[in-house]
N, C-alpha and C positions, 0 to 999 in steps of 0.2 A: 862783756868779754874782756878778759885780761889784756892789758896793753901789749904784752909780749907774745900773745897768741897769734898764730898764723890764721888769718880769717878764711882762707880758702878751704881747708878741711873742716872748719867749723860749720860751714853751710850744710855739709853732708850730715854732721852730727845733729844739727838743728832739725833737719828734715827727716832723719831716721825714724823717730817715733810717730810721725804724722801719717795719717791715711790720706794720701794725695793721689791715688790711682785715678787716672782720667782727668786730672786737673792740669793746669798750666802754671809752671813756676817761672817767674821773671827774676833776673838777677843783674847786678851791676857788671860792667866789663871785667872787673877783677875775677869774677867767677866763670868767665868763658874759658873753661878748662875741659879737656877730654874726659878726665875721670869724673868730674861733676856731672857732665852730660850723660855719661854711661850710667852713673848711679841713679839719676833721675828717671831715665828711660827704662833701663833694665831692672833695677832693683825696686824702684818705687812705682813703675808702670805709669808714669806721668809724662808730660811734654814740657818743653822749656822754650823761652825766648831769652836769648842772651844778647847783650850789647857788644858791638864791635867798634872799637875806636880807631881812628886813623893812625894812631901811633903803634897799633899792633900789626905790623907790616904783613906777616904771612896771612892773617885773617882778612885784612883789608884787600890784599891782592886777590884772594880767592873770592871774596864777596863781590868785588867790583867786576868780576868776570860774568856775573849773572845779570840778566835784565828783568825788569818788572814783569814782562810778558811771560817769563818762565814760571811765575808764581801768581796765576790769576786768582781773584777773590773766590773763596769757596766757603761752604758751611758743611761741617762734618765730612770733609773730603769730597763733597759733591759740588760741581760747578752750578751755581744758581741760575745761569742763563738758560 
């Protein structure tokens, strides 16, 4: 990638030709962007796991409001218990 290129929209350009429906995309905290998440889920029909850093205040405040109990382990959306 060119040094002067903004890396954020380049992720969408990189993923655009890929058949990733049903797959999980992971990305660095830099890519924790609404438009990137929308592109992955709506356009590419995939899911994502994004990193949230402590320095990204609004994301950190929101994510800290959740407890682990709110997200029990599951497989394909079904609780294995």
